[in-house]
MARKE-17186 format. One line per 10 residues: number of its first residue (from 1); their letters; for each residue x, y, z negated of N, C-alpha, C. Coordinates in Angstrom, 1 decimal. Atoms other than C-alpha are relative to their C-alpha. Layout:
N
NUM) a) X:Y:Z:X:Y:Z:X:Y:Z; ... $
//
This chain:
158
1) xxxxxxxxxx) 1.2:0.5:0.6:13.4:-4.1:2.4:-0.9:-0.6:1.1; 1.0:0.6:-0.9:10.9:-6.4:4.0:-1.4:0.4:-0.4; 1.3:-0.6:0.2:7.5:-4.8:4.3:-1.1:-0.6:0.8; 1.2:0.4:-0.7:4.0:-6.0:5.1:-0.9:1.2:0.0; 1.0:-1.0:0.0:1.4:-3.5:6.2:-1.3:-0.6:0.2; 1.3:0.5:0.0:-2.2:-4.2:5.6:-1.0:1.1:0.1; 1.0:-1.0:-0.2:-4.9:-2.0:7.1:-1.3:-0.6:-0.5; 1.3:0.5:0.6:-8.2:-2.3:5.1:-1.1:0.9:0.6; 1.1:-0.7:-0.7:-11.1:-1.3:7.3:-0.9:-0.9:0.7; 1.0:0.9:-0.7:-14.3:-3.0:8.4:0.1:0.3:1.5 $
11) xxxxxxxxxx) 0.1:-0.4:-1.4:-14.3:-1.1:11.8:1.3:-0.4:0.7; -1.3:0.4:-0.7:-10.6:-1.8:12.6:0.0:-1.5:0.1; -0.1:1.5:0.0:-10.8:-5.5:11.6:-1.0:-0.6:1.0; 1.0:0.5:-1.0:-13.9:-5.9:13.9:0.4:0.5:1.4; -0.4:-0.5:-1.3:-12.1:-4.1:16.8:-0.8:1.2:0.5; 0.8:-1.1:-0.4:-14.5:-1.2:16.8:0.7:1.4:0.0; -0.8:-1.2:0.1:-11.9:1.4:16.0:1.5:-0.3:0.1; -1.5:0.2:-0.1:-8.2:1.7:16.8:0.6:0.3:-1.3; -0.7:-0.3:1.2:-5.9:1.4:13.9:1.2:1.0:0.2; -1.1:-1.0:-0.1:-3.7:4.5:13.6:0.8:0.0:-1.2 $
21) xxxxxxxxxx) -0.7:-0.1:1.3:-2.7:4.3:9.9:1.1:-1.1:-0.1; -0.9:1.1:0.0:-1.1:0.9:10.1:1.3:0.2:0.8; -1.1:-0.3:-0.9:1.1:1.6:13.1:0.8:1.2:-0.5; -0.8:-1.1:0.5:2.0:5.0:11.6:0.9:-0.3:-1.1; -0.8:0.4:1.2:3.1:3.4:8.4:1.2:-0.9:0.5; -1.1:0.8:-0.5:5.1:0.8:10.3:1.1:0.8:0.6; -1.0:-0.9:-0.6:6.9:3.5:12.3:0.8:0.7:-1.0; -0.7:-0.7:1.0:7.7:5.4:9.2:0.9:-0.9:-0.8; -0.8:1.0:0.7:9.0:2.3:7.4:1.3:-0.3:0.8; -1.2:0.3:-0.9:11.3:1.5:10.4:0.9:1.2:0.0 $
31) xxxxxxxxxx) -0.9:-1.2:0.1:12.6:5.1:10.3:0.7:0.1:-1.3; -0.7:0.0:1.3:13.5:4.6:6.7:1.0:-1.2:-0.1; -1.0:1.1:0.0:15.5:1.5:7.7:-0.6:-1.3:-0.6; 0.6:1.2:0.6:13.0:-1.0:6.3:-0.5:-0.9:1.1; 0.4:1.0:-1.0:12.0:-4.2:8.2:-1.5:-0.3:-0.2; 1.4:0.3:0.1:8.3:-4.5:8.9:-0.2:-1.4:0.5; 0.1:1.4:-0.4:7.7:-8.3:8.9:-1.4:-0.4:0.4; 1.3:0.3:-0.4:4.0:-8.3:9.3:-0.9:1.3:-0.1; 1.0:-1.0:0.0:1.1:-6.0:10.1:-1.3:-0.6:0.4; 1.3:0.6:-0.3:-2.6:-6.9:10.0:-1.1:0.9:-0.5 $
41) xxxxxxxxxx) 1.2:-0.8:0.4:-6.1:-5.5:9.6:-1.0:-1.0:-0.7; 1.0:0.8:0.7:-8.6:-6.9:7.1:-1.3:0.8:-0.3; 1.2:-0.7:0.3:-12.2:-6.0:6.4:0.0:0.5:-1.5; 0.1:-0.5:1.3:-13.2:-4.2:3.2:-0.7:-1.0:-0.9; 0.5:1.1:0.9:-13.9:-7.5:1.4:1.0:-0.2:-1.1; -0.9:0.0:1.2:-12.5:-7.4:-2.1:0.7:-1.4:-0.2; -0.5:1.4:0.3:-12.1:-11.2:-2.6:1.0:-0.4:1.1; -1.0:0.4:-1.0:-10.4:-11.7:0.8:1.3:0.8:-0.1; -1.2:-0.8:0.1:-8.1:-8.8:0.3:0.9:-0.5:-1.2; -0.8:0.5:1.2:-7.1:-10.0:-3.2:0.8:-1.3:0.3 $
51) xxxxxxxxxx) -0.7:1.3:-0.4:-6.3:-13.5:-1.8:1.1:0.3:0.9; -1.0:-0.3:-0.9:-4.3:-12.0:1.0:1.2:0.7:-0.7; -1.1:-0.6:0.7:-2.3:-9.8:-1.3:0.8:-1.0:-0.8; -0.7:1.0:0.8:-1.5:-12.7:-3.6:0.8:-0.9:1.0; -0.7:0.9:-0.9:-0.5:-14.9:-0.6:1.3:0.7:0.5; -1.2:-0.8:-0.4:1.9:-12.1:0.7:1.0:0.1:-1.1; -0.9:-0.1:1.1:3.4:-11.5:-2.7:0.7:-1.3:-0.4; -0.5:1.3:0.5:3.8:-15.1:-3.6:0.8:-0.7:1.1; -0.8:0.7:-1.1:5.4:-16.0:-0.2:1.5:0.1:-0.2; -1.5:-0.2:0.2:8.8:-14.7:-1.3:0.6:0.6:1.2 $
61) xxxxxxxxxx) -0.5:-0.6:-1.2:9.2:-13.2:2.2:-0.2:1.5:0.2; 0.4:-1.5:-0.1:7.9:-9.7:1.4:0.5:0.6:-1.3; -0.4:-0.8:1.2:9.4:-7.1:-0.9:-1.1:1.0:-0.4; 1.0:-1.0:0.2:6.7:-4.5:-0.5:-1.2:-0.2:0.9; 1.2:0.0:-0.8:3.1:-4.7:0.6:-0.6:1.4:0.0; 0.6:-1.3:-0.1:1.7:-1.4:1.8:-1.4:-0.2:0.6; 1.4:0.0:-0.5:-2.1:-1.2:2.1:-0.4:1.4:0.4; 0.5:-1.3:-0.4:-3.8:1.6:3.9:-1.5:-0.1:0.2; 1.4:0.0:-0.1:-7.5:2.3:3.5:-0.7:-0.6:-1.3; 0.7:0.6:1.0:-10.2:1.4:1.0:0.2:0.6:-1.4 $
71) xxxxxxxxxx) -0.4:-0.6:1.3:-9.0:3.8:-1.8:-0.9:1.1:-0.4; 0.9:-1.1:0.3:-11.8:6.3:-1.7:-1.2:-0.4:-0.9; 1.2:0.2:0.9:-15.2:6.5:-3.5:-1.2:-0.6:0.7; 1.1:0.6:-0.8:-17.3:4.8:-0.8:-0.4:-1.3:-0.6; 0.4:1.3:0.6:-19.3:1.7:-1.7:0.8:-1.2:0.4; -0.8:1.1:-0.4:-17.0:-0.6:0.3:1.5:0.2:-0.3; -1.4:-0.3:0.3:-13.8:1.0:-1.0:0.4:-0.8:-1.3; -0.4:0.9:1.2:-12.4:-1.8:-3.3:1.5:-0.4:0.0; -1.4:0.4:0.0:-8.7:-1.9:-2.4:0.7:0.1:-1.4; -0.7:0.0:1.3:-7.6:-0.7:-5.8:-0.4:-1.1:-1.0 $
81) xxxxxxxxxx) 0.5:1.1:0.9:-9.7:-3.3:-7.6:0.7:-1.3:0.4; -0.7:1.2:-0.5:-8.3:-6.1:-5.4:1.5:0.0:-0.3; -1.4:-0.1:0.4:-4.8:-4.8:-6.0:0.2:-0.2:-1.4; -0.1:0.2:1.4:-5.2:-4.6:-9.7:-0.2:-1.4:-0.4; 0.3:1.4:0.3:-6.6:-8.1:-9.8:1.2:-0.9:0.4; -1.1:0.8:-0.5:-3.6:-9.4:-7.8:1.3:0.2:-0.7; -1.3:-0.4:0.6:-0.9:-7.6:-9.8:0.1:-0.6:-1.4; -0.4:0.4:1.4:0.8:-8.8:-13.0:0.3:1.2:-0.9; -0.3:-1.2:0.7:1.9:-5.3:-13.9:-0.4:1.2:0.9; 0.3:-1.2:-0.8:0.6:-1.9:-12.8:1.0:1.1:-0.2 $
91) xxxxxxxxxx) -1.0:-1.1:0.0:2.8:1.1:-12.0:-0.8:1.3:0.2; 0.8:-1.2:-0.2:0.5:4.1:-12.6:0.7:1.2:0.5; -0.7:-1.2:-0.4:3.2:6.6:-12.0:0.0:0.2:1.6; 0.0:-0.1:-1.5:3.2:5.8:-8.2:-1.3:0.6:0.5; 1.3:-0.6:-0.4:-0.5:6.6:-7.8:-0.1:1.4:-0.4; 0.0:-1.4:0.5:-0.1:9.7:-9.9:0.8:0.9:0.9; -0.9:-0.8:-0.9:2.8:10.9:-7.8:-0.6:0.3:1.4; 0.6:-0.2:-1.4:1.0:10.3:-4.5:-1.1:1.0:-0.1; 1.1:-1.0:0.1:-2.0:12.2:-5.7:0.5:1.4:-0.3; -0.6:-1.4:0.3:0.1:15.1:-7.1:0.5:0.6:1.3 $
101) xxxxxxxxxx) -0.6:-0.6:-1.3:2.0:15.5:-3.8:-1.1:0.2:1.0; 1.1:-0.1:-0.9:-1.2:15.0:-1.8:-0.8:1.3:-0.2; 0.9:-1.2:0.3:-3.1:17.8:-3.6:0.7:1.2:0.5; -0.7:-1.2:-0.4:-0.4:20.2:-2.5:-0.5:0.4:1.4; 0.5:-0.3:-1.4:-1.8:19.9:1.1:-1.5:-0.2:0.2; 1.4:0.3:-0.2:-5.3:18.6:0.6:-0.6:-0.3:-1.3; 0.6:0.2:1.3:-7.4:19.0:-2.5:-0.8:-1.3:-0.2; 0.7:1.2:0.1:-9.3:15.9:-1.6:0.8:-1.2:-0.4; -0.9:1.1:0.4:-6.3:13.8:-2.4:-0.3:-0.4:-1.5; 0.3:0.3:1.4:-7.5:14.0:-6.0:-1.1:-1.1:-0.1 $
111) xxxxxxxxxx) 1.0:1.0:0.0:-10.3:11.6:-5.0:0.5:-1.4:0.3; -0.6:1.3:-0.3:-7.9:8.9:-4.0:0.2:-0.9:-1.3; -0.1:0.9:1.1:-7.9:5.9:-6.3:1.1:-1.0:0.2; -1.1:0.9:-0.3:-4.7:4.4:-5.0:0.7:-0.5:-1.3; -0.7:0.6:1.1:-2.9:2.1:-7.4:1.3:-0.7:0.6; -1.2:0.7:-0.4:0.5:0.3:-7.3:0.3:-1.0:-1.1; -0.4:1.0:1.0:1.8:-2.8:-9.1:0.9:-1.0:0.5; -1.0:1.0:-0.2:4.0:-5.8:-9.2:-0.7:-1.4:-0.1; 0.4:1.4:0.0:3.2:-9.4:-8.4:1.3:-0.8:0.3; -1.2:0.7:-0.1:6.1:-11.8:-8.9:1.2:1.0:0.3 $
121) xxxxxxxxxx) -1.1:-0.9:-0.4:9.0:-10.0:-7.0:-0.4:0.9:1.1; 0.5:-0.9:-1.1:6.8:-7.9:-4.7:-0.7:1.2:-0.6; 0.8:-1.2:0.3:5.5:-4.4:-5.0:-1.2:0.0:0.9; 1.2:-0.2:-0.8:2.0:-3.7:-3.8:-0.4:1.5:-0.2; 0.3:-1.5:0.1:1.2:0.0:-3.0:-1.2:0.3:0.9; 1.2:-0.5:-0.8:-2.2:1.4:-1.9:0.3:1.4:0.5; -0.1:-1.3:-0.6:-2.1:4.3:0.5:-1.3:0.4:0.6; 1.3:-0.4:-0.5:-5.0:6.4:1.8:-0.2:-0.6:1.5; 0.3:0.5:-1.4:-6.7:5.4:5.1:0.3:0.9:1.1; -0.2:-0.9:-1.2:-6.1:8.5:7.1:1.5:-0.1:0.4 $
131) xxxxxxxxxx) -1.4:0.2:-0.4:-2.9:8.3:9.2:0.9:1.0:-0.6; -0.9:-1.0:0.6:-1.5:11.6:7.9:0.2:-0.3:-1.5; -0.1:0.3:1.5:-2.4:10.8:4.2:0.8:-1.2:-0.3; -0.8:1.2:0.2:-0.9:7.3:4.5:1.5:0.3:0.0; -1.5:-0.2:-0.1:2.5:8.5:5.7:0.4:1.0:-1.0; -0.4:-0.9:1.0:2.6:11.5:3.4:0.0:-0.6:-1.4; 0.0:0.7:1.3:1.7:9.3:0.4:1.2:-0.9:-0.1; -1.2:0.9:0.0:4.4:6.8:1.4:1.3:0.9:-0.2; -1.1:-0.9:0.2:6.9:9.7:1.7:0.2:0.5:-1.4; -0.1:-0.5:1.4:6.0:10.8:-1.8:0.7:-1.0:-1.0 $
141) xxxxxxxxxx) -0.6:1.0:0.9:7.2:7.5:-3.3:1.1:-0.8:0.6; -1.0:0.8:-0.7:9.6:6.1:-0.7:1.3:-0.1:-0.6; -1.3:0.0:0.6:12.7:7.1:-2.6:0.0:-1.0:-1.2; 0.1:0.9:1.2:11.5:5.0:-5.6:-0.1:-1.5:0.3; 0.3:1.4:-0.3:10.6:1.8:-3.8:1.2:-0.9:0.1; -1.2:0.8:0.0:14.1:0.5:-3.0:0.6:-0.4:-1.4; -0.4:0.2:1.4:15.1:0.9:-6.7:-0.9:-1.0:-0.7; 0.9:0.9:0.7:12.0:-0.9:-7.9:0.2:-1.4:0.5; -0.2:1.3:-0.6:12.7:-3.8:-5.5:1.3:-0.6:-0.5; -1.3:0.5:0.5:16.3:-4.0:-6.7:-0.2:-0.5:-1.5 $
151) xxxxxxxx) 0.3:0.4:1.3:15.1:-4.1:-10.3:-0.8:-1.4:-0.1; 0.8:1.3:-0.1:12.6:-6.9:-9.4:0.9:-1.1:0.3; -1.0:1.0:-0.4:15.6:-8.8:-8.0:1.0:-0.2:-1.1; -0.9:0.2:1.1:17.4:-8.5:-11.3:1.0:1.1:-0.3; -1.0:-1.1:0.3:19.4:-5.3:-11.1:-0.4:0.8:-1.2; 0.3:-0.8:1.2:19.6:-3.0:-14.1:-0.7:1.3:0.4; 0.7:-1.2:-0.3:17.7:0.2:-14.4:0.9:1.2:0.2; -1.0:-1.1:-0.1:20.9:2.3:-14.3:0.1:0.6:1.4 $
//
């Protein structure tokens, strides 16, 4: 699978803080045998993020876009809204599963507003901004993503 990693953080995009979540996700993706084709940091700007998600999904060169950050309850946390606007179909079960698994280790996982969906033939999945939360949330749904990508490419659900 071809994966793009997008870190959503004002401070990381301005170079004021080191990105630990994006590289952690990229490392985990590579360990799963997935190809990380791009990695970038964007500010918590909803419109810019929505446009970037659309561009990545519409490019045809990405199977999965993983975002990290902007899923909480803070005033600048708008990643789920940008993702929902970019997607043609939402996949609520992925967010539900990530929160369910996350709550086993951290009750604050219930505050995550992560969503997932489909645009064209690409999956977009929001992950928390903390390095540990991002990787653990990815692990919660990782087994499902290759199948979803295969179905998007025309395979049956069997």
